[in-house]
C-alpha positions, 0 to 999 in steps of 0.5 A, spaced: 538 508 513 545 504 513 548 510 518 543 507 523 547 504 529 544 497 531 546 491 535 543 484 533 538 481 537 541 475 541 537 469 540 531 468 545 531 461 547 525 462 551 521 464 545 516 458 543 510 456 539 506 459 545 510 466 546 506 470 540 499 468 544 502 470 550 504 477 547 498 478 544 494 476 551 498 482 554 496 486 549 489 485 551 487 479 545 486 472 545 489 468 539 483 466 534 487 467 527 492 461 525 499 463 526 501 459 519 505 465 516 513 465 517 517 471 517 518 471 509 511 470 508 510 476 512 515 480 508 512 477 502 505 480 503 507 487 504 512 486 498 506 484 494 501 490 496 507 495 494 508 491 488 513 494 483 509 491 477 503 494 480 503 501 483 509 503 479 506 501 472 499 503 474 501 510 475 506 510 469 502 514 464 500 519 470 507 520 471 508 521 464 503 527 463 505 530 470 512 532 469 514 527 465 521 522 465 525 527 469 519 528 475 518 520 475 526 519 475 528 524 480 521 524 484 522 516 485 529 518 488 527 523 493 521 520 495 524 513 497 528 515 503 522 519 506 518 513 505 523 509 508 523 514 514 516 513 515 516 505 514 522 505 520 518 509 525 512 505 524 516 498 524 519 500 531 511 501 533 509 495 530 514 491 534 511 493 540 504 492 538 504 486 533 496 486 532 491 485 527 488 492 528 495 495 527 495 503 526 489 504 530 491 500 536 498 503 536 494 510 537 490 507 542 496 506 546 499 512 545 494 517 544 487 515 547 481 513 544 479 519 540 486 518 536 485 511 535 478 512 532 480 516 527 486 513 525 482 507 524 477 510 519 483 513 516 487 506 515 480 503 513 479 508 508 487 507 505 486 500 505 479 500 501 482 505 496 488 501 495 483 495 493 479 500 488 486 502 485 489 496 485 483 492 482 481 497 477 488 498 475 488 490 473 482 491 469 485 497 465 492 492 464 487 486 462 483 491 457 490 493 454 492 485 453 485 484 450 486 490 445 493 487 443 490 480 443 483 481 440 482 488 438 478 489 444 476 497 445 474 498 453 468 502 455 467 505 462 462 500 463 466 494 460 472 496 465 467 497 471 464 490 469 471 487 469 473 490 475 467 487 479 469 480 476 476 481 479 474 484 486 470 477 486 475 473 484 480 476 490 474 475 495 473 468 493 481 466 494 481 470 500 476 465 503 481 459 503 485 461 509 492 463 511 495 456 508 493 458 501 495 466 503 502 464 505 503 460 499 501 465 494 504 471 498 511 467 497 509 466 490 508 473 489 514 475 492 518 471 487 514 472 481 515 480 482 522 479 483 523 474 477 518 478 472 521 485 474 528 481 472 525 479 465 522 485 463 528 489 465 533 485 461 528 485 455 527 492 455 535 493 456 537 488 451 532 487 445 530 494 443 535 497 437 534 504 440 534 507 447 532 514 449 538 518 452 540 519 459 538 527 458 531 525 456 530 520 462 533 525 467 531 532 464 525 531 460 519 535 463 512 534 460 506 538 463 499 535 460 495 537 467 493 544 464 496 547 470 501 553 468 506 552 475 511 547 474 513 547 481 505 545 482 506 540 476 512 537 479 509 536 486 503 532 483 507 528 480 509 525 486 503 521 487 506 516 483 512 514 488 508 515 494 502 511 492 507 505 489 511 505 496 504 505 500 501 499 503 507 496 508 502 496 514 500 489 511 505 486 515 502 489 521 495 487 520 498 480 519 502 479 525 496 475 529 498 470 523 505 470 523 510 467 528 515 471 532 511 477 530 514 482 534 520 482 530 518 478 523 512 483 522 517 489 524 522 487 519 517 486 514 514 493 514 521 496 513 524 491 508 519 491 503 519 498 502 527 498 502 527 492 496 521 495 493 524 502 492 531 499 489 527 494 484 522 499 482 527 505 481 530 500 476 524 498 473 522 505 472 528 508 469 528 502 464 521 503 461 523 510 460 529 509 456 525 504 452 520 509 450 520 509 442 515 515 441 513 519 447 506 521 443 504 514 441 506 512 448 501 517 451 496 516 446 497 509 443 491 504 442 492 500 448 490 506 452 496 503 457 503 507 456 506 501 459 503 496 454 505 501 448 512 501 450 512 493 450 509 493 444 513 498 440 520 496 443 519 488 443 513 487 438 507 484 439 508 477 441 513 479 447 508 485 449 503 480 450 507 475 454 510 480 458 503 484 459 501 477 462 507 477 467 505 484 469 497 482 470 499 476 474 503 480 479 498 485 479 493 480 481 497 477 486 498 484 489 490 485 489 489 479 493 494 481 498 491 488 499 484 485 500 487 480 505 490 486 509 483 490 509 479 484 511 484 483 517 483 491 519 475 490 518 475 484 523 480 487 528 476 494 528 469 490 528 472 486 534 473 492 538 466 495 536 468 501 531 464 499 525 456 499 524 454 492 524 461 490 528 458 483 530 457 481 523 464 483 520 468 480 526 465 473 525 471 468 524 469 462 520 471 456 524 473 452 519 478 456 515 479 462 521 478 467 516 473 473 517 469 472 511 464 477 512 469 482 512 472 480 506 466 481 502 465 488 505 472 490 503 470 488 496 463 491 496 466 498 498 472 498 493 466 497 488 463 503 490 469 507 490 470 506 483 463 508 481 465 515 479 469 512 473 463 511 469 463 519 468 470 521 470 476 522 466 481 522 472 477 517 477 483 512 477 488 518 480 483 520 485 482 513 487 489 512 488 490 519 492 484 517 496 489 511 498 495 515 499 491 520 504 488 515 508 494 511 508 499 516 509 496 520 515 494 513 518 501 511 518 503 518 521 499 519 527 502 513 531 509 516 530 507 523 532 503 520 538 510 516 540 514 522 539 509 527 543 508 522 549 515 519 550 513 516 556 508 512 554 512 507 549 517 502 551 521 499 545 520 492 542 525 488 540 526 491 533 527 499 534 531 505 532 535 507 538 537 514 538 535 515 531 528 514 533 526 521 534 530 525 528 527 519 523 520 520 526 520 527 526 522 527 518 517 522 517 511 526 520 513 532 517 513 529 510 507 525 511 503 532 513 505 535 507 503 529 502 496 529 505 495 536 504 498 535 497 493 530 494 487 533 497 488 539 491 486 539 484 490 534 479 487 537 473 485 544 470 480 546 468 476 543 474 470 540 471 465 535 473 470 530 469 476 532 472 474 534 479 479 530 484 473 527 489 479 525 494 476 531 499 469 528 498 471 521 500 475 523 506 469 528 508 464 522 507 469 517 511 470 522 517 462 524 517 461 517 518 466 516 523 464 522 527 456 520 527 458 513 529 462 515 534 457 520 537 451 515 536 453 508 536 460 507 539 458 505 546 461 498 544 467 501 542 473 498 546 480 497 545 484 494 550 490 497 554 496 493 553 500 491 559 507 494 560 513 489 557 518 486 562 525 489 562 528 483 560 524 483 553 527 490 551 533 490 546 537 495 542 535 497 535 536 491 530 534 493 522 
């Protein structure tokens, strides 16, 4: 991305506190949510949702089994630029359409109502799957800490109960308003970066033994049951793709962000860039710090990251650093819940959900869509119920999130490429690089979407079945039936064309 030729936007003296409201009005909406979030808060929100101490660590064990250190290392290096292409293409569209609806609003303007409808449902599926994956992951890491502290051995039922408590806490915190959100997302950004520095420094300096570069860059492990190495390598890509998802949060929070046409677009792109660099350093440090590969995979904590910390640093340090990770993950889950609730609010505002009148309600005191918050965590709880009987439930939930997110991200970009005459760039754009970057992003997103609908473990049984296709089919079935019988109130406003003096050359 550094090769993109850009020009810096000149300050716009005409932009005042009411400019965002006027832009929103030109997009067909009136200002209802409070704009109390600055550019750093918006960036921090996406950074928190991506969360280098959440996505990268939650699927670390999956990566060790699906290709091992070599696939984790090279997969992260290879996937990062592709995600950056998709993020850049999406940021460009976000700059033109900074609304809480995000992707489905973009699809309406660029492709029409049908595209908008299904994009919205895919985006919603990704967000709800993201809540489930993040919060269930927090439950597993908390259980690992409890194992070190109290000798606690979790069961599927106790993990589900702990997961429910975490969901409830996130819902309650989300009811306090945007002011608290701005504080927590900013704290989260610094906590993630500072925590990563502490963990990386500890694992680099304290252990007396480190793995060789040959182990980190060439060691291949296949515990999936599949015999084809290429397929196993592709399955291992779930780790970086899931870990670098969720950057549309900046778009969903744009109606609560000042100078959103630039701030939200920058938040989308920069959050991915920072996370890719920091996450890569964290992952390679963990791989170098592995003391015993077999123990890491099958240790008593049940969480490979916890076992690495225990083996490399000792009990006291392991428990302390696990708490640092759990707090970071908790802040991530809080922000994912916020993003999903804003998506539900916006989708209901346009009449797309059953019971839209209930889900679009906004609290007069806090300007928060409280009902949407509770709906988000309730559906996320249902998505995790298969964990009671499925050994691959967590990876399936993450795959649901990836399929929903990635396909929903790609649709507006594809429509923008196909219908060039329907799009007028906003103040943050890619200039002449827009089309090549967009096509790379769309082709890659299509391949990823198909990949994670496929089986992840062999033999395929009731306990190893990847139920991602089932979740996607159910979501599409609900969407299709509701479109057929209940969509009479669905209406996404058409935006007015921006005046020429608001168009700028690309700025990254």
